[in-house]
C-alpha positions in Angstrom: -32.6 17.2 20.1 -35.7 16.0 18.2 -33.6 14.1 15.7 -31.8 12.2 18.6 -35.2 11.5 20.2 -36.5 10.2 16.9 -33.5 7.9 16.5 -34.0 6.6 20.0 -37.6 5.8 19.3 -36.8 4.3 15.9 -34.4 1.7 17.4 -37.0 -0.5 19.2 -39.5 -0.1 16.3 -36.9 -1.3 13.8 -36.1 -4.4 16.0 -39.8 -5.3 16.5 -40.4 -5.0 12.7 -37.5 -7.4 12.0 -38.9 -10.0 14.5 -42.4 -9.9 13.2 -41.3 -9.9 9.5 -42.9 -6.5 8.7 -41.5 -3.8 6.5 -39.2 -1.3 8.3 -40.7 2.2 8.5 -38.8 5.0 6.8 -38.6 7.2 9.8 -40.4 7.7 13.1 -43.4 10.0 13.5 -41.5 12.3 15.8 -38.8 12.7 13.2 -41.5 13.3 10.5 -43.0 16.0 12.7 -39.7 17.6 13.3 -38.9 17.7 9.6 -42.3 19.1 8.8 -41.8 21.8 11.5 -38.4 22.8 10.1 -39.5 22.9 6.5 -39.2 26.3 4.9 -42.4 28.0 4.1 -42.4 29.6 0.6 -44.2 32.9 0.5 -45.7 34.2 -2.7 -44.3 37.5 -3.7 -46.7 40.4 -4.2 -47.1 41.6 -7.7 -45.9 45.2 -7.3 -46.8 47.5 -10.3 -43.9 49.3 -11.9 -43.8 52.7 -13.6 -41.8 51.0 -16.3 -44.7 48.8 -17.4 -46.1 51.4 -19.8 -43.0 51.2 -22.0 -43.7 49.3 -25.2 -41.4 46.3 -25.6 -40.8 47.1 -29.3 -39.2 50.4 -28.4 -35.5 50.6 -29.1 -32.9 51.4 -26.4 -31.8 55.0 -25.9 -28.4 54.5 -27.6 -29.9 53.0 -30.7 -33.2 54.9 -31.1 -31.8 57.7 -33.4 -29.5 55.6 -35.5 -30.5 55.7 -39.3 -29.1 52.2 -39.8 -31.7 50.7 -37.6 -34.3 51.0 -40.4 -32.4 48.4 -42.5 -31.4 45.8 -39.9 -33.1 42.4 -39.3 -36.0 41.9 -37.0 -33.9 39.7 -34.8 -31.4 42.5 -34.3 -34.2 44.9 -33.6 -35.6 42.6 -31.0 -32.2 42.2 -29.3 -31.8 46.0 -29.2 -35.3 46.7 -28.0 -36.7 47.0 -24.5 -37.9 43.4 -24.6 -34.3 42.2 -24.0 -33.1 45.3 -22.1 -32.2 45.5 -18.4 -33.9 47.8 -15.9 -31.1 50.3 -16.2 -31.8 50.7 -20.0 -35.5 51.0 -19.4 -34.8 53.6 -16.7 -32.9 55.7 -19.3 -35.8 55.6 -21.7 -38.3 56.5 -19.0 -36.2 59.4 -17.8 -35.9 60.7 -21.3 -39.7 60.5 -21.8 -40.2 62.5 -18.5 -37.6 65.1 -19.5 -39.2 65.6 -22.9 -42.5 66.5 -21.2 -41.1 69.5 -19.2 -38.0 70.7 -21.0 -38.0 74.3 -22.3 -36.2 73.6 -25.6 -34.5 70.7 -27.4 -31.1 71.7 -25.9 -32.4 72.2 -22.4 -30.6 69.7 -20.1 -30.0 71.5 -16.8 -33.1 73.6 -16.0 -35.0 73.1 -12.7 -37.8 71.3 -14.6 -35.4 68.8 -16.1 -33.7 68.1 -12.8 -37.1 67.6 -11.2 -38.0 65.0 -13.9 -34.8 63.1 -13.4 -35.3 63.0 -9.7 -38.9 61.9 -10.1 -37.8 58.9 -12.2 -35.2 57.9 -9.7 -37.5 58.3 -6.7 -40.2 56.1 -8.3 -37.6 53.4 -9.0 -36.4 53.5 -5.4 -40.0 53.3 -4.1 -40.6 50.1 -6.0 -37.3 48.7 -4.8 -38.2 49.5 -1.1 -41.6 47.8 -1.5 -39.8 44.6 -2.4 -36.9 45.1 0.1 -38.2 47.2 3.0 -35.0 46.7 5.1 -32.7 48.3 2.6 -31.7 51.4 4.7 -29.1 52.7 2.3 -31.5 53.1 -0.6 -34.1 54.5 1.7 -31.7 57.2 2.7 -30.9 58.0 -1.0 -34.6 58.2 -1.7 -35.2 60.7 1.2 -32.3 62.8 0.0 -33.7 62.9 -3.5 -37.2 63.8 -2.1 -35.7 66.7 -0.2 -33.8 68.0 -3.2 -37.0 67.8 -5.4 -39.0 69.5 -2.7 -36.5 72.4 -2.6 -36.5 72.7 -6.4 -40.3 72.7 -6.6 -40.5 75.3 -3.8 -38.1 77.6 -5.8 -40.2 77.1 -8.9 -43.4 77.9 -7.0 -41.9 81.2 -5.7 -40.3 82.3 -9.0 -42.6 81.0 -11.7 -45.9 79.5 -10.6 -47.2 78.6 -14.1 -44.0 76.6 -14.8 -44.4 74.9 -11.4 -48.0 74.0 -12.0 -47.2 72.6 -15.5 -44.3 70.6 -14.1 -46.4 69.0 -11.4 -49.2 68.3 -13.9 -47.0 66.7 -16.5 -45.0 64.6 -14.0 -48.1 63.7 -11.9 -46.5 65.1 -8.6 -48.6 66.2 -5.6 -46.7 69.0 -4.0 -47.4 69.9 -0.4 -45.6 73.0 1.1 -43.6 72.4 4.2 -45.3 73.1 7.5 -44.2 76.3 9.4 -41.9 75.7 12.3 -43.6 76.3 15.7 -41.6 76.5 18.8 -43.1 75.2 22.1 -43.1 78.1 24.6 -41.4 77.1 27.9 -40.2 79.0 31.0 -36.6 78.1 30.1 -37.0 79.5 26.5 -38.7 82.7 27.8 -35.8 83.3 30.3 -33.2 82.6 27.6 -35.0 85.0 25.2 -35.2 87.7 27.9 -31.4 87.3 28.6 -30.6 87.5 24.9 -32.6 90.7 24.5 -30.9 92.3 27.5 -27.4 91.4 26.2 -28.3 92.8 22.8 -29.5 96.1 24.3 -26.4 96.5 26.5 -24.3 95.8 23.4 -26.1 98.5 21.5 -25.5 101.0 24.3 -21.8 100.3 24.2 -21.8 100.6 20.4 -23.7 103.9 20.7 -21.1 105.3 23.1 -18.3 104.3 20.8 -20.1 105.8 17.8 -20.6 109.1 19.7 -16.9 109.2 20.7 -15.8 108.5 17.1 -18.2 111.2 15.7 -16.8 113.8 18.1 -13.3 112.9 17.0 -14.3 113.3 13.3 -15.9 116.7 14.1 -12.8 117.9 15.9 -10.6 116.9 13.0 -12.9 118.6 10.6 -12.9 121.9 12.6 -9.1 121.8 12.9 -8.7 121.2 9.1 -11.2 124.0 8.4 -9.3 126.4 10.7 -6.0 125.5 9.1 -7.4 126.1 5.7 -8.8 129.5 6.7 -5.5 130.5 8.2 -3.7 129.6 5.0 -6.2 131.7 3.0 -5.7 134.7 5.3 -1.9 134.4 5.1 -2.1 134.2 1.3 -4.4 137.3 1.1 -2.0 139.2 3.4 0.9 138.4 1.3 -0.9 139.5 -1.9 -2.0 142.8 -0.2 1.5 144.0 0.9 3.5 146.2 -1.6 6.8 144.9 -3.1 
């Protein structure tokens, strides 16, 4: 609409400039204002610190760190295989390995609760940085919440079973653990009536079970008395047969 208006205003101005012999303007002021209003504003991105910044750029990738041939290769090859030229995925592997080395029980420990907590911690911190740059990414936010819930459960288990290991894990990984709040139900009239009904139903059920148990117990006692009487009768008959002369 503004462009059409600008063209309509630019027509008479162009004709007057041709009559007076002046230079033709590039565009009308209305069109200039419309273009200035529709110009995209470039926003400066915030410099978000990353937990991968403390990795030295000269450190080799995880797949090439323990190879003996790396000591005799050229500096250019080392630079290509270092973290300076690595992607975020490669840096993430190195960072996860460093966190695992802090809490693992032995060199062959790859599945203990402490190692799993370290792996989840590296993944959670990466997702936190991603969500700071892209706050509308709901899929990764859901993944981060699931990982947080898993880590909270594992830390809670370590806290109950081995408190010293739990304390050392939180200290090495720089985790602030807060225990879950106890569940408190709001007392209402409907909840009280439902609870009273459930208690009454439970008591009636216990009475029926008690009557059934009493009936079953009496049947067992009657069977035991009959078996005892039958056994005594057999014993008497056997004694009588042994006492009679042949």
